[in-house]
C-alpha positions as CSV (number, residue, x, y, z in Angstrom):
1,M,-0.2,0.0,-0.1
2,R,0.9,3.4,-0.3
3,V,0.6,6.8,0.5
4,K,0.1,10.0,-0.7
5,K,-0.3,13.7,0.9
6,S,-3.4,16.0,-0.5
7,K,-2.9,18.9,-2.5
8,Y,-5.4,20.7,-0.3
9,L,-2.7,21.5,2.4
10,L,-1.0,23.8,3.9
11,S,2.2,22.6,6.3
12,Y,5.0,24.8,9.1
13,K,7.5,23.2,10.2
14,E,9.0,24.3,13.8
15,E,11.6,22.8,14.8
16,D,11.1,18.8,14.6
17,E,7.3,19.3,14.5
18,Y,4.9,20.4,11.9
19,L,1.3,22.0,11.5
20,I,-0.8,21.1,9.4
21,I,-3.6,23.1,7.9
22,N,-6.2,21.2,5.6
23,I,-6.7,24.2,3.7
24,Y,-10.2,21.7,1.9
25,T,-11.8,21.7,5.4
26,N,-9.7,24.4,7.5
27,Q,-9.0,22.3,10.0
28,I,-5.7,22.3,11.9
29,Y,-3.6,19.5,12.5
30,A,-0.3,19.4,15.1
31,L,2.0,16.8,14.6
32,D,4.9,15.2,17.1
33,K,8.4,15.3,16.6
34,F,8.0,11.0,16.0
35,S,5.0,11.9,13.7
36,S,6.7,14.5,11.8
37,F,9.3,11.8,11.0
38,I,6.4,9.6,9.3
39,W,5.6,12.1,8.2
40,E,8.8,13.2,5.9
41,E,9.6,10.1,5.2
42,F,6.1,9.7,2.9
43,D,7.9,12.0,0.5
44,K,11.0,9.6,0.1
45,T,9.1,6.5,1.1
46,P,5.6,6.4,-0.1
47,I,5.6,2.3,0.5
48,V,4.1,1.4,3.8
49,S,5.4,-1.7,4.7
50,D,9.1,0.2,4.1
51,I,8.1,3.2,6.2
52,S,7.2,0.6,9.1
53,K,10.7,-1.2,8.0
54,L,12.5,1.8,8.8
55,I,10.7,2.7,12.0
56,A,11.5,-1.3,13.7
57,K,15.1,-0.2,12.9
58,R,15.2,2.9,14.0
59,T,13.5,2.0,17.9
60,N,14.2,-1.9,17.7
61,E,10.7,-2.4,18.1
62,D,8.5,-5.5,17.5
63,I,7.5,-4.8,13.9
64,L,4.1,-6.4,13.7
65,I,3.6,-3.7,17.2
66,I,4.9,-1.0,14.4
67,Q,2.8,-2.0,12.1
68,K,-0.5,-1.9,14.2
69,D,0.5,1.4,15.5
70,L,1.3,3.4,11.8
71,D,-2.0,2.0,10.7
72,G,-4.0,3.6,13.2
73,F,-1.9,6.8,12.3
74,L,-2.9,6.5,8.8
75,N,-6.1,5.9,9.1
76,S,-6.2,8.7,11.7
77,L,-4.6,11.4,9.0
78,S,-7.0,9.5,6.3
79,K,-9.9,10.7,8.0
80,G,-8.5,14.2,8.3
81,G,-7.9,14.6,4.5
82,L,-4.4,14.5,5.0
83,I,-3.5,11.1,2.9
84,K,-5.2,9.2,0.7
85,F,-4.0,5.5,-0.2
86,V,-3.0,4.6,-3.6
């Protein structure tokens, strides 16, 4: 599964965190440091399984737990109109 960012976004980065505005819905989303890392990875690696592997490698956590958490995060972004699955 691949992830694509919506074209209706404005983003502002402050240090390691993002504020993202969906200009279509006028909703504002704040991403913490780790979520911002994942957000930036979408530009480099839009394949969800590759992002899971990268996180597992960096954190030494179980890949199944990471996949479950990442799926929840991605579903939240999708419901907010920030990403779509392609």
